[in-house]
C-alpha positions in Angstrom: 89.0 98.8 136.6 91.9 100.2 134.6 90.6 98.9 131.5 87.0 100.3 132.2 88.4 103.7 133.0 90.3 103.8 129.8 87.3 102.7 127.8 85.0 105.6 129.1 87.7 108.2 128.6 88.2 107.1 124.8 84.4 106.9 124.2 84.0 110.5 125.4 86.8 111.6 123.1 85.2 109.8 120.1 81.9 111.3 120.8 83.3 115.0 120.9 82.8 117.0 117.7 85.8 118.8 116.2 88.5 116.8 117.8 92.1 117.0 116.1 93.6 113.8 114.7 94.0 111.2 117.3 96.9 109.0 117.9 96.4 105.3 118.3 97.9 105.3 121.7 96.9 107.2 124.7 99.5 109.6 126.4 99.7 107.3 129.2 100.5 104.4 126.8 103.0 106.4 125.1 104.7 107.1 128.3 104.8 103.5 129.1 106.3 102.7 125.8 109.2 105.2 126.5 110.1 103.3 129.4 110.8 100.0 127.4 112.8 101.7 124.9 115.8 99.5 125.5 114.0 96.3 126.0 112.0 95.0 122.9 110.6 91.9 125.0 109.0 94.4 127.6 107.8 96.5 124.4 106.3 93.4 122.8 104.4 92.5 125.9 103.3 96.1 126.4 101.8 96.5 122.9 100.3 93.0 123.2 98.5 94.3 126.6 97.2 97.4 124.5 95.8 95.2 121.7 93.8 93.2 124.3 92.5 96.5 125.8 91.1 97.5 122.6 89.4 94.4 121.8 87.8 94.5 125.3 86.6 98.0 124.4 84.9 96.8 121.3 83.2 93.9 123.0 81.9 96.2 125.9 80.6 98.6 123.3 78.8 96.1 121.2 76.9 94.9 124.4 74.6 97.9 124.2 73.2 100.3 121.3 74.2 103.8 122.0 74.9 107.0 120.0 78.2 107.1 118.7 78.8 103.5 118.9 79.7 102.5 115.5 82.1 105.4 115.1 83.9 104.4 118.4 84.0 100.9 117.3 85.5 101.8 113.7 88.2 104.1 115.4 89.1 101.4 118.0 89.5 98.7 115.4 91.7 101.1 113.5 93.8 101.8 116.6 94.0 98.0 117.2 95.3 97.4 113.7 98.1 99.9 114.1 99.1 98.4 117.5 99.4 94.9 115.8 101.4 96.6 112.8 103.7 98.1 115.5 104.3 94.8 117.2 105.5 93.5 113.8 107.6 96.5 113.5 109.3 96.4 117.0 109.9 92.5 116.5 111.7 92.9 113.1 113.8 95.8 114.4 115.0 93.7 117.3 115.7 90.6 115.1 117.8 92.7 112.7 120.0 93.8 115.5 120.3 90.2 116.7 118.1 90.4 120.0 116.6 87.4 121.6 112.8 88.2 121.6 111.6 84.6 121.6 109.7 85.0 125.0 108.1 88.2 123.5 106.9 86.6 120.3 105.5 83.6 122.2 103.3 86.1 124.2 102.4 87.8 121.2 101.4 84.7 119.3 99.4 83.6 122.2 97.4 86.7 122.4 96.9 87.1 118.7 95.2 83.8 118.4 92.8 84.6 121.0 92.1 88.1 119.5 91.8 86.6 116.0 89.1 84.3 117.3 87.1 87.1 118.9 87.2 89.5 116.0 86.0 86.5 113.7 83.2 86.1 115.9 82.3 89.6 115.9 82.2 89.6 112.0 80.3 86.5 112.1 77.7 87.7 114.5 76.6 90.4 112.1 75.9 93.4 114.6 73.2 95.6 113.3 75.9 98.4 112.4 78.4 96.0 111.0 78.5 97.7 107.6 79.8 100.8 109.3 83.0 99.3 110.2 83.1 96.2 108.1 86.2 97.2 106.1 88.1 98.2 109.0 87.2 95.0 110.9 88.3 92.8 107.8 91.6 94.6 107.6 92.1 94.1 111.3 91.5 90.3 110.9 93.7 90.0 108.0 96.6 91.8 109.8 96.2 89.8 112.9 96.5 86.6 111.0 99.6 87.9 109.0 101.2 89.1 112.3 100.5 85.6 114.0 102.0 83.8 111.1 105.3 86.0 111.6 105.0 85.5 115.5 104.9 81.6 115.1 107.8 81.6 112.7 111.2 80.5 114.0 113.0 83.9 114.9 116.1 82.8 113.3 114.7 82.3 109.8 112.4 85.4 110.4 115.6 87.5 111.0 117.2 86.2 107.8 113.9 87.1 105.9 113.9 90.7 107.4 117.5 91.3 106.4 116.9 90.0 102.9 113.8 92.4 102.5 116.1 95.3 104.0 118.8 94.7 101.4 116.3 94.7 98.6 114.6 97.6 99.8 118.2 99.4 100.0 118.8 98.4 96.4 115.5 99.8 95.1 116.3 103.1 97.0 119.8 103.4 95.6 118.5 102.5 92.3 116.6 105.9 92.3 119.8 107.8 93.5 122.5 109.4 91.6 126.0 107.6 91.8 127.2 110.8 93.8 124.2 110.3 96.4 124.9 106.6 96.7 128.6 107.2 97.4 128.0 109.8 99.8 125.6 107.5 101.8 127.8 104.8 101.9 130.5 106.9 103.3 128.2 108.3 105.8 127.1 104.7 106.7 130.9 103.6 106.9 131.8 106.5 109.3 128.8 105.8 111.6 129.7 102.1 111.9 133.4 103.2 112.8 132.1 105.6 115.5 130.1 102.9 117.0 132.7 100.4 116.7 135.1 103.0 118.9 132.3 103.5 121.3 132.3 99.6 122.0 136.0 99.2 122.7 136.4 98.5 126.4 137.3 101.5 128.6 140.7 101.9 129.9 141.6 102.5 133.4 144.5 104.6 132.6 144.4 108.5 133.2 144.3 110.8 130.2 148.0 111.1 129.0 149.0 108.0 130.7 150.8 105.3 128.5 151.1 101.6 129.0 154.2 100.5 130.8 157.2 100.0 128.4 155.6 102.5 126.0 156.5 106.2 125.2 
């Protein structure tokens, strides 16, 4: 019922002329994402749900010819692709921080296998208006395949690859900077790391100004 209501609301927006640039998530979905800011596994599961919802919408829309159908399908496929890309970003960020997201990746992999099959069937069935969203559909299929390959990979191995890529990108950025800029950035990074380390130190139960016994 919730998916159906969301589908109707998004179809109305897609059909309305002169609408501003849309986000790939609804306002309600954005709020749900905010609530999972500190839990990457919950966030992965949430984005996986959003991806399923988009594919459900596409399937429902394909059941009947109606004005604005091809445009809605095109936009929904684009939104789906951005969601899949976000799943990869969330996973990589969590792995860089040493988070255990095995449970989330397992759910992502399971869903993406199913969603990939659905998208491939849509492409193979050749809907009458396929050419109007063929490019974004192909992109969605390729993106899902790539994401599925990452989700199936050993988390430890993937984390190492992410860190290597991050280091390479950092070198490329620094190669375009002046020596002064590089030094300034490294000093700022070191200072931030030191401040973070101080925050992580165990809190003391002594009052302010109170010293440990035997010390002055």
